[in-house]
PADREN-990492 format. One line per 2 residues: number of its first residue (from 0); their letters; for each residue x, y, z of N, C-alpha, C. Coordinates in steps of 0.05 Angstrom, whole numbers, m for minus. Layout:
# PADREN-990492
NUM	a	X,Y,Z,X,Y,Z,X,Y,Z; ...
//
This chain:
# PADREN-990492
0	md	271,558,m1092,258,528,m1084,267,510,m1100; 292,512,m1114,301,490,m1128,315,464,m1109
2	wv	318,471,m1091,322,445,m1068,300,427,m1073; 274,438,m1076,245,424,m1081,255,408,m1102
4	qs	267,420,m1119,264,403,m1149,289,385,m1152; 302,378,m1129,326,361,m1129,320,335,m1130
6	ep	342,317,m1141,334,291,m1139,332,276,m1111; 344,282,m1093,346,267,m1067,322,279,m1055
8	vl	311,298,m1062,284,313,m1045,265,298,m1060; 259,293,m1091,246,267,m1096,240,245,m1097
10	ly	268,233,m1087,270,210,m1076,261,200,m1048; 255,217,m1027,253,220,m1005,218,219,m1014
12	la	210,238,m1028,181,240,m1029,167,213,m1042; 180,205,m1057,178,176,m1069,172,159,m1046
14	vs	191,153,m1033,194,135,m1014,171,133,m994; 166,164,m977,145,168,m961,119,165,m974
16	aa	115,171,m996,88,159,m1016,88,136,m1015; 101,120,m1016,102,91,m1020,103,81,m993
18	fa	115,84,m977,108,74,m948,82,81,m937; 70,107,m941,46,119,m924,26,101,m935
20	gs	25,99,m966,7,79,m981,2,49,m973; 33,39,m971,27,13,m958,12,9,m929
22	al	26,26,m911,25,27,m879,m6,35,m882; m20,53,m893,m48,49,m897,m66,30,m908
24	hk	m55,20,m934,m70,m12,m948,m69,m32,m924; m43,m27,m909,m47,m54,m893,m60,m47,m871
26	si	m60,m30,m860,m78,m29,m837,m101,m30,m841; m117,m16,m858,m147,m24,m867,m149,m56,m872
28	kn	m126,m64,m885,m137,m97,m887,m136,m105,m868; m125,m97,m846,m125,m117,m812,m136,m97,m790
30	kv	m150,m80,m802,m169,m64,m785,m159,m56,m760; m135,m47,m769,m124,m26,m749,m133,m5,m739
32	ka	m149,m2,m713,m154,23,m707,m128,48,m701; m133,64,m723,m109,87,m711,m120,109,m700
34	gr	m139,119,m715,m151,145,m694,m135,160,m710; m147,190,m692,m123,213,m698,m103,212,m695
36	sg	m96,198,m669,m69,196,m649,m52,178,m674; m53,163,m683,m50,138,m696,m30,149,m719
38	vc	m46,162,m739,m48,174,m760,m24,203,m759; m29,213,m731,m8,236,m721,15,225,m710
40	wl	19,200,m699,40,189,m697,61,176,m722; 41,171,m737,51,164,m767,62,184,m782
42	ll	54,202,m781,61,225,m803,94,233,m789; 83,242,m758,110,246,m746,142,234,m751
44	sl	129,211,m744,151,191,m742,168,191,m772; 149,196,m799,154,197,m819,169,220,m827
46	li	165,247,m811,179,268,m812,205,263,m799; 209,258,m778,229,250,m759,248,241,m772
48	ma	240,213,m784,260,196,m802,272,209,m821; 249,221,m839,255,238,m863,286,264,m858
50	tf	276,274,m836,296,300,m835,320,285,m822; 325,260,m802,349,265,m796,365,247,m815
52	sf	353,236,m828,364,224,m856,374,240,m875; 356,261,m880,364,274,m903,383,302,m893
54	fl	382,314,m870,402,336,m862,425,322,m842; 427,299,m831,446,290,m819,466,263,m830
56	ls	457,254,m851,476,235,m861,463,243,m898; 493,240,m913,489,243,m938,489,222,m954
58	gg	480,235,m978,470,219,m1005,457,192,m999; 467,171,m1011,459,145,m1004,457,130,m974
60	ag	476,140,m962,472,128,m939,437,142,m923; 441,160,m922,412,180,m911,389,167,m919
62	ls	386,162,m954,378,156,m965,361,119,m960; 387,105,m952,389,87,m944,373,78,m909
64	vf	378,87,m900,367,96,m865,348,98,m869; 333,118,m881,312,125,m888,285,95,m893
66	iv	298,89,m907,279,66,m931,276,49,m908; 300,40,m894,300,19,m875,282,29,m847
68	sc	287,46,m843,265,59,m823,238,53,m830; 231,58,m857,203,53,m868,195,26,m869
70	it	209,6,m877,205,m14,m879,202,m29,m846; 221,m16,m830,214,m29,m797,186,m21,m778
72	cy	182,11,m795,150,18,m781,129,2,m800; 134,m1,m826,112,m26,m833,115,m49,m822
74	is	129,m60,m816,136,m89,m804,117,m86,m780; 126,m72,m767,116,m61,m734,80,m65,m738
76	ip	68,m50,m759,36,m52,m768,25,m77,m756; 12,m84,m733,m1,m113,m731,m22,m128,m750
78	vn	m8,m147,m748,m29,m167,m767,m51,m179,m751; m72,m173,m768,m94,m189,m763,m104,m221,m759
80	dl	m82,m235,m746,m83,m260,m762,m89,m281,m736; m115,m284,m732,m126,m295,m709,m139,m322,m713
82	lp	m136,m342,m688,m145,m363,m687,m171,m375,m692; m185,m396,m697,m213,m397,m699,m225,m392,m671
84	ae	m252,m380,m666,m263,m379,m639,m272,m405,m634; m290,m418,m648,m307,m444,m645,m298,m464,m624
86	dk	m272,m469,m623,m262,m492,m615,m252,m481,m587; m258,m459,m579,m244,m447,m546,m260,m443,m527
88	av	m255,m449,m500,m263,m444,m481,m256,m427,m462; m274,m405,m458,m265,m385,m440,m279,m377,m415
90	li	m257,m372,m382,m277,m366,m366,m273,m334,m363; m291,m318,m361,m292,m294,m352,m302,m291,m319
92	tg	m292,m269,m309,m302,m260,m274,m320,m242,m283; m330,m234,m265,m350,m215,m262,m371,m209,m283
94	cd	m392,m221,m288,m408,m224,m319,m429,m205,m306; m438,m209,m284,m464,m196,m274,m471,m169,m291
96	sg	m456,m151,m296,m458,m131,m309,m426,m117,m322; m435,m97,m335,m408,m82,m349,m400,m89,m360
98	lg	m369,m92,m366,m347,m95,m384,m348,m132,m388; m355,m138,m364,m356,m174,m356,m385,m192,m381
100	ha	m405,m168,m370,m425,m178,m381,m428,m183,m413; m414,m154,m425,m413,m145,m450,m395,m167,m469
102	la	m370,m169,m453,m351,m192,m461,m360,m218,m457; m372,m230,m444,m393,m257,m447,m409,m259,m470
104	kh	m427,m236,m482,m441,m240,m504,m424,m240,m526; m405,m223,m519,m394,m214,m551,m378,m240,m558
106	ld	m363,m251,m535,m351,m276,m550,m364,m301,m549; m393,m310,m539,m407,m322,m544,m425,m317,m577
108	el	m417,m295,m587,m426,m294,m616,m406,m296,m629; m381,m295,m625,m362,m307,m642,m357,m337,m636
110	gv	m372,m348,m623,m375,m381,m624,m359,m393,m607; m343,m376,m582,m331,m381,m561,m352,m393,m542
112	lv	m344,m418,m527,m353,m433,m510,m348,m415,m472; m370,m407,m464,m363,m382,m451,m372,m389,m423
114	fa	m352,m395,m399,m367,m391,m373,m366,m369,m367; m383,m359,m357,m392,m331,m345,m395,m326,m322
116	sv	m373,m324,m311,m381,m323,m270,m390,m295,m265; m409,m306,m242,m431,m283,m235,m432,m283,m205
118	ld	m434,m259,m185,m435,m266,m159,m460,m272,m152; m482,m271,m174,m507,m280,m158,m522,m292,m179
120	ke	m524,m324,m178,m528,m336,m207,m560,m331,m217; m574,m324,m185,m599,m314,m200,m611,m285,m204
122	gq	m590,m277,m211,m591,m239,m208,m598,m244,m241; m604,m211,m246,m616,m205,m266,m594,m202,m293
124	ga	m571,m207,m291,m553,m199,m307,m539,m231,m320; m543,m253,m290,m545,m284,m301,m567,m291,m324
126	ed	m591,m277,m305,m619,m279,m319,m615,m271,m353; m607,m248,m359,m600,m231,m387,m579,m251,m400
128	lr	m563,m264,m389,m542,m276,m405,m552,m301,m413; m573,m315,m398,m584,m346,m410,m610,m335,m422
130	ri	m613,m319,m419,m641,m302,m445,m631,m302,m471; m610,m292,m472,m596,m272,m496,m577,m291,m510
132	cs	m557,m294,m501,m538,m307,m510,m546,m343,m519; m526,m360,m533,m534,m388,m539,m531,m408,m518
134	sr	m543,m425,m525,m544,m457,m505,m518,m455,m496; m499,m450,m516,m470,m459,m500,m459,m443,m484
136	la	m469,m418,m477,m456,m396,m449,m462,m415,m421; m443,m417,m407,m458,m428,m383,m450,m417,m362
138	vi	m474,m401,m341,m469,m381,m316,m458,m398,m294; m429,m381,m280,m431,m403,m261,m430,m382,m232
140	ql	m431,m395,m212,m432,m379,m189,m401,m380,m179; m398,m356,m178,m364,m345,m170,m362,m318,m157
142	dv	m357,m319,m134,m348,m295,m118,m319,m297,m112; m304,m285,m129,m268,m288,m123,m259,m287,m104
144	tn	m269,m276,m85,m251,m276,m57,m264,m301,m42; m280,m327,m48,m292,m342,m41,m275,m371,m50
146	se	m255,m377,m34,m250,m401,m39,m258,m421,m47; m285,m433,m36,m301,m450,m39,m310,m456,m60
148	ei	m325,m421,m68,m332,m423,m95,m316,m422,m119; m290,m418,m114,m265,m426,m134,m266,m450,m140
150	ka	m259,m465,m120,m265,m490,m125,m279,m509,m139; m302,m503,m129,m336,m511,m143,m330,m505,m174
152	ac	m326,m472,m181,m330,m475,m214,m307,m485,m222; m283,m491,m212,m266,m505,m225,m267,m535,m231
154	se	m281,m550,m209,m290,m570,m210,m315,m572,m233; m328,m556,m235,m353,m557,m253,m336,m555,m277
156	ik	m319,m536,m291,m300,m531,m311,m294,m555,m324; m274,m576,m301,m262,m604,m306,m277,m615,m309
158	sr	m306,m619,m305,m323,m641,m311,m344,m641,m341; m333,m614,m347,m341,m610,m376,m308,m607,m402
160	lq	m289,m606,m388,m262,m602,m398,m248,m607,m402; m218,m618,m417,m196,m633,m409,m175,m605,m408
162	gl	m183,m579,m423,m165,m564,m418,m179,m533,m421; m172,m518,m411,m186,m492,m415,m166,m473,m428
164	wg	m180,m455,m448,m165,m432,m469,m155,m411,m455; m175,m400,m441,m170,m373,m440,m189,m372,m405
166	vv	m170,m355,m389,m183,m340,m363,m185,m305,m366; m205,m291,m365,m203,m265,m369,m207,m260,m335
168	hn	m194,m242,m322,m203,m237,m301,m208,m206,m304; m231,m205,m301,m252,m181,m308,m259,m167,m280
170	ag	m268,m187,m262,m281,m173,m233,m267,m149,m218; m284,m128,m207,m257,m107,m201,m279,m92,m182
172	vm	m266,m77,m162,m275,m61,m158,m259,m38,m151; m274,m9,m145,m260,16,m141,m265,27,m118
174	gy	m280,25,m102,m292,31,m73,m293,62,m82; m289,75,m54,m294,107,m57,m267,114,m69
176	va	m271,145,m77,m250,157,m93,m247,181,m74; m224,179,m59,m218,199,m41,m191,205,m37
178	dg	m175,227,m22,m149,227,m13,m138,210,m4; m118,189,m2,m109,170,7,m107,167,36
180	el	m106,184,50,m112,188,79,m135,182,90; m155,192,76,m178,190,81,m205,166,73
182	lp	m188,154,62,m199,127,46,m199,103,76; m232,88,87,m218,70,106,m196,57,97
184	it	m189,39,116,m172,17,107,m190,m7,98; m219,m8,104,m230,m29,80,m234,m24,58
186	vy	m237,m1,48,m230,1,18,m205,m7,8; m191,m1,16,m161,m13,8,m159,m48,11
188	kq	m173,m61,35,m169,m87,29,m189,m92,15; m211,m86,4,m231,m92,m10,m228,m101,m43
190	cm	m205,m73,m51,m199,m74,m67,m169,m89,m79; m151,m100,m55,m138,m123,m59,m144,m138,m57
192	dv	m168,m157,m47,m182,m176,m48,m193,m180,m68; m206,m161,m81,m227,m168,m111,m205,m168,m133
194	nf	m186,m146,m140,m167,m136,m153,m149,m152,m160; m137,m155,m137,m109,m176,m144,m112,m207,m126
196	ig	m121,m204,m103,m118,m237,m90,m132,m251,m102; m147,m237,m111,m176,m259,m128,m169,m271,m153
198	aa	m158,m250,m168,m145,m248,m194,m122,m271,m195; m106,m276,m167,m81,m295,m161,m91,m323,m151
200	hi	m123,m319,m139,m125,m345,m127,m132,m362,m150; m155,m349,m171,m169,m362,m190,m142,m372,m204
202	tk	m122,m351,m216,m99,m368,m234,m85,m400,m227; m82,m393,m198,m69,m409,m187,m90,m439,m195
204	vf	m114,m431,m185,m128,m465,m191,m135,m471,m214; m138,m449,m232,m141,m459,m263,m114,m465,m278
206	lp	m92,m457,m270,m76,m455,m279,m70,m483,m296; m71,m506,m282,m68,m540,m305,m84,m539,m319
208	ll	m116,m528,m320,m128,m527,m343,m117,m516,m364; m112,m488,m366,m89,m471,m378,m70,m481,m396
210	rk	m51,m500,m371,m27,m506,m386,m31,m525,m407; m52,m546,m396,m61,m569,m420,m63,m554,m442
212	ak	m83,m532,m445,m91,m530,m473,m71,m499,m487; m43,m492,m461,m31,m473,m475,m43,m451,m481
214	gr	m61,m445,m469,m83,m419,m471,m66,m398,m462; m92,m376,m452,m90,m353,m448,m94,m340,m417
216	lv	m74,m325,m409,m87,m307,m384,m94,m277,m384; m116,m280,m385,m121,m239,m391,m127,m234,m369
218	si	m114,m203,m358,m123,m184,m339,m136,m159,m351; m160,m151,m336,m169,m123,m347,m153,m108,m318
220	ss	m129,m95,m326,m117,m75,m301,m137,m56,m309; m114,m29,m303,m123,m2,m313,m99,16,m320
222	ma	m108,32,m335,m90,56,m333,m72,71,m308; m90,63,m289,m80,75,m262,m68,54,m251
224	gh	m56,32,m259,m47,19,m254,m14,19,m257; m8,34,m279,22,43,m277,24,71,m278
226	tp	m1,86,m272,5,120,m272,m12,133,m250; m2,146,m232,m16,156,m211,m37,173,m217
228	ip	m64,168,m209,m87,188,m213,m92,196,m186; m103,221,m179,m112,233,m151,m131,220,m145
230	gl	m139,209,m119,m163,202,m106,m167,165,m112; m140,155,m125,m148,129,m126,m125,115,m113
232	aa	m116,116,m88,m92,110,m79,m106,76,m73; m121,68,m63,m132,36,m58,m136,22,m88
234	ya	m153,41,m115,m157,21,m128,m128,20,m152; m116,41,m147,m89,34,m166,m65,22,m151
236	as	m60,23,m125,m46,m2,m117,m60,m27,m122; m78,m33,m117,m87,m58,m125,m82,m66,m153
238	ka	m89,m46,m171,m84,m53,m200,m52,m50,m214; m36,m39,m190,m9,m41,m195,m2,m72,m196
240	al	m10,m84,m170,m6,m104,m161,m12,m125,m177; m39,m129,m191,m41,m140,m217,m27,m142,m233
242	tm	m22,m112,m249,m2,m105,m268,24,m130,m267; 30,m121,m238,65,m132,m248,61,m161,m232
244	yc	36,m169,m229,28,m204,m227,34,m209,m246; 19,m194,m277,26,m206,m298,45,m207,m318
246	av	63,m183,m309,88,m189,m317,106,m209,m306; 105,m217,m279,114,m244,m281,106,m265,m289
248	mr	83,m267,m280,68,m293,m290,82,m292,m331; 80,m276,m341,83,m282,m367,110,m299,m372
250	qd	128,m283,m348,151,m300,m349,149,m333,m341; 144,m334,m325,132,m363,m309,123,m379,m328
252	lf	106,m378,m343,91,m389,m360,98,m392,m382; 127,m374,m399,125,m374,m426,137,m408,m437
254	kw	156,m418,m414,153,m449,m420,133,m468,m421; 110,m461,m413,81,m481,m418,79,m469,m439
256	gv	81,m447,m454,67,m439,m475,45,m426,m473; 39,m417,m446,12,m400,m442,26,m369,m439
258	kv	5,m358,m456,10,m331,m461,m9,m312,m448; 9,m297,m433,m8,m276,m415,m8,m242,m423
260	aa	m30,m225,m418,m34,m199,m429,m47,m184,m406; m46,m162,m405,m54,m141,m383,m70,m118,m401
262	ih	m87,m112,m393,m114,m93,m408,m111,m67,m398; m95,m54,m402,m99,m26,m389,m122,2,m394
264	ps	m147,m1,m396,m161,14,m403,m162,40,m397; m166,64,m406,m169,91,m392,m198,91,m378
266	gf	m214,113,m386,m245,109,m370,m267,104,m395; m277,85,m376,m301,76,m393,m320,63,m378
268	rt	m353,72,m380,m373,75,m367,m372,49,m360; m370,38,m338,m382,3,m331,m388,5,m299
270	ni	m399,m18,m292,m412,m10,m257,m392,m9,m244; m366,m8,m243,m345,3,m221,m350,18,m213
272	fg	m361,32,m224,m372,66,m208,m398,57,m186; m413,37,m189,m431,36,m172,m456,58,m180
274	sr	m475,55,m172,m492,67,m172,m495,96,m159; m507,110,m166,m513,143,m148,m518,132,m124
276	en	m536,125,m115,m548,114,m91,m521,106,m76; m517,76,m83,m490,67,m66,m473,85,m64
278	ws	m467,104,m82,m437,125,m76,m450,137,m63; m470,152,m53,m481,171,m37,m479,150,m7
280	sq	m492,126,m7,m484,109,26,m461,106,31; m441,98,11,m409,101,21,m399,126,21
282	sq	m407,146,11,m403,177,19,m406,184,52; m428,175,61,m434,179,85,m423,168,105
284	sf	m416,128,97,m401,118,114,m367,127,116; m359,134,91,m331,147,96,m332,174,111
286	ld	m353,187,110,m351,210,127,m353,208,152; m366,183,164,m376,178,186,m343,162,202
288	sl	m332,152,186,m302,130,196,m278,150,199; m285,173,196,m262,197,190,m258,204,227
290	mp	m231,209,241,m233,220,256,m234,253,260; m240,261,281,m250,292,286,m230,313,281
292	dv	m204,301,290,m184,318,276,m176,320,249; m179,296,238,m178,293,207,m199,313,194
294	ke	m221,307,204,m245,322,191,m247,349,195; m237,357,218,m225,384,221,m213,398,199
296	dy	m186,385,204,m161,391,180,m176,397,152; m189,376,151,m201,379,119,m221,395,113
298	ge	m232,399,124,m267,415,134,m286,400,109; m313,415,117,m332,400,106,m334,412,81
300	ey	m323,434,73,m324,446,44,m306,425,29; m278,417,35,m270,403,17,m280,374,15
302	le	m289,360,45,m299,337,39,m328,329,24; m341,355,23,m367,356,3,m357,342,m26
304	tf	m332,360,m34,m333,358,m59,m329,325,m72; m324,315,m54,m328,273,m59,m351,263,m66
306	kd	m375,281,m57,m393,271,m67,m409,273,m99; m393,297,m109,m403,295,m143,m390,283,m156
308	lh	m360,273,m147,m340,252,m168,m362,234,m180; m380,217,m165,m390,193,m192,m406,207,m211
310	re	m419,228,m202,m441,246,m234,m404,251,m246; m387,261,m246,m363,276,m260,m349,249,m278
312	mv	m348,229,m261,m332,208,m267,m354,191,m296; m376,181,m291,m392,179,m310,m393,196,m330
314	at	m401,217,m331,m404,244,m348,m373,231,m363; m357,231,m347,m327,237,m369,m322,214,m381
316	ss	m334,195,m382,m324,163,m391,m342,159,m409; m329,132,m436,m336,133,m453,m357,106,m444
318	sd	m377,112,m460,m396,85,m457,m400,62,m484; m375,69,m495,m372,51,m521,m349,34,m506
320	lt	m359,13,m502,m344,m14,m493,m320,m30,m517; m330,m23,m548,m313,m38,m563,m283,m36,m571
322	pv	m278,m16,m558,m244,m17,m560,m240,m41,m540; m242,m39,m510,m243,m54,m492,m241,m90,m507
324	le	m267,m91,m515,m275,m115,m523,m261,m125,m551; m253,m107,m561,m232,m123,m583,m201,m118,m579
326	dv	m193,m108,m561,m163,m119,m541,m170,m143,m532; m190,m150,m519,m196,m175,m500,m191,m198,m522
328	ch	m211,m191,m537,m213,m222,m561,m181,m225,m576; m162,m199,m583,m137,m202,m594,m121,m212,m577
330	al	m124,m210,m551,m103,m221,m529,m110,m257,m530; m135,m260,m536,m146,m285,m533,m140,m300,m559
332	la	m139,m292,m579,m148,m308,m608,m128,m300,m625; m111,m288,m619,m87,m272,m640,m66,m291,m634
334	rk	m56,m299,m666,m28,m322,m659,m8,m307,m646; m12,m273,m646,17,m268,m633,10,m247,m620
336	ph	m4,m246,m599,m25,m222,m580,6,m211,m573; m5,m181,m564,10,m167,m542,14,m178,m512
338	fs	29,m168,m498,31,m168,m468,11,m139,m458; 17,m116,m472,m1,m105,m462,m20,m79,m477
340	ya	m46,m73,m473,m61,m61,m487,m71,m42,m479; m78,m19,m490,m84,5,m475,m104,22,m493
342	pg	m127,11,m488,m156,22,m504,m164,46,m486; m178,60,m503,m195,78,m492,m179,112,m505
344	rf	m188,132,m497,m183,161,m498,m157,159,m477; m133,173,m491,m115,186,m468,m92,159,m459
346	ah	m102,134,m456,m88,111,m461,m64,109,m457; m55,123,m487,m28,126,m485,m20,151,m476
348	fi	m28,170,m482,m14,202,m480,m14,202,m445; m30,194,m434,m25,199,m400,m3,195,m390
350	pc	m7,161,m393,21,143,m392,53,154,m395; 50,168,m424,75,177,m430,76,203,m426
352	lf	56,220,m415,62,249,m397,80,239,m369; 71,217,m357,87,209,m327,111,206,m339
354	ry	117,191,m359,140,165,m356,165,189,m373; 157,207,m388,174,215,m407,177,248,m394
356	fp	160,265,m384,159,296,m381,175,294,m355; 180,323,m354,184,327,m334,165,328,m308
358	lw	166,319,m287,148,303,m267,126,326,m252; 134,359,m257,117,379,m254,96,383,m277
360	vy	107,379,m294,86,370,m324,62,355,m317; 72,334,m309,44,313,m304,36,325,m278
362	dh	46,333,m258,32,341,m238,10,363,m241; 20,383,m263,5,400,m267,m22,389,m283
364	fa	m27,374,m295,m40,359,m310,m61,340,m293; m44,324,m271,m57,310,m255,m82,326,m243
366	rq	m75,350,m226,m89,373,m219,m115,378,m235; m113,381,m250,m142,381,m271,m161,360,m281
368	if	m149,334,m257,m168,311,m272,m201,311,m261; m199,325,m238,m234,329,m222,m236,360,m227
370	kn	m250,367,m241,m257,398,m246,m265,412,m214; m285,399,m204,m297,406,m180,m280,411,m159
372	rr	m260,399,m157,m236,405,m132,m211,416,m140; m207,429,m168,m183,442,m182,m174,462,m156
374	ni	m197,480,m144,m187,504,m125,m195,500,m101; m195,474,m92,m207,472,m63,m187,464,m50
376	lp	m176,471,m22,m158,473,m8,m167,453,9; m159,443,32,m168,429,57,m165,456,71
378	rs	m178,458,98,m187,479,117,m159,488,126; m150,466,136,m123,476,149,m106,491,132
380	lr	m101,484,100,m81,497,85,m96,524,80; m125,528,74,m131,552,68,m125,573,100
382	rs	m126,560,113,m123,582,138,m94,584,143; m77,571,135,m51,578,138,m40,598,112
384	qt	m61,591,89,m46,602,63,m62,644,81; m83,646,84,m98,661,90,m80,673,115
386	tt	m60,663,131,m47,675,153,m27,685,143; m15,675,122,15,682,109,11,703,91
388	ns	m12,704,72,m26,728,55,m22,757,84; m40,752,104,m38,780,113,m18,793,127
390	rs	1,765,141,26,782,139,41,795,123; 45,786,91,57,799,74,46,819,71
//
């Protein structure tokens, strides 16, 4: 154990302790949500840097590299430097319920002038916002697929403001969850119209106001927008389009001083799943739309598994929307916002698994996502498998 007592090792330990303490202090001061995964990554990074520097580089050179690496990591810890919220005006789409509803309340509490757009201005969600929030908040009728309502909403906001600080594209639909071949084309069209075309249309109409304020364009995309998840062909394709749209708009709007951010949450319990009754109704419509030969190939047992997905998705989703709300607020109010945010459990791990590991590793993981469908094959595949086994 003499090597433990050697001077270089003691220096490495001293630098490590100083770095860990400083990083922890900065994280607590700026309310950085590290969590277990963040702590693990910090410790792992520290171990890798120390091992590389100590064993692969000699003497002072290794220690210098290690110190520089620690300083770089420390600088990369985000600083919670926020702009004042009281003089900001923000439009949020899809505020009838779920995340948009919660975000409208949260920003209103911070002092933001919120324009909460809803599908039904006389509905329960709109009424709750009027009753709970301050008099600053304005409820606006806005269907993101309706050109006339988009123009009317813009005229209403223009009559009150010279510039608009932020637009948050929150309105979204998932449609039904099933194999891509089985989804009705209407589901693909609805997802694209609401999740992508609607966001692009609103951006185009409201950009003159955003450019005047040199404000923020924030889109609630999804982890499925850059990571393939079985059963979400329509939803994921629309969110992938939205994600790439944000990436290009970030470049296009940079010269105007408008900052663009995309939020990629993992599973959160919002109204995007719809009610169980609505899911059952969609399930029946979905079954009725299938061609007889397709229905025969997949079989009733396989098709029945989709009916239970609503309960499973709701059960495995987090009801605490705080991580998403905090990231949207950071994107809107931070002096130096990020382009991409990933709130929620496994929001970093799953995309990392898809991008950096062999594809068979991710494929194996993806097959485990929906428990009740893991071991059920379509009827035609079961027959082929039975025939092959009997011949062997």
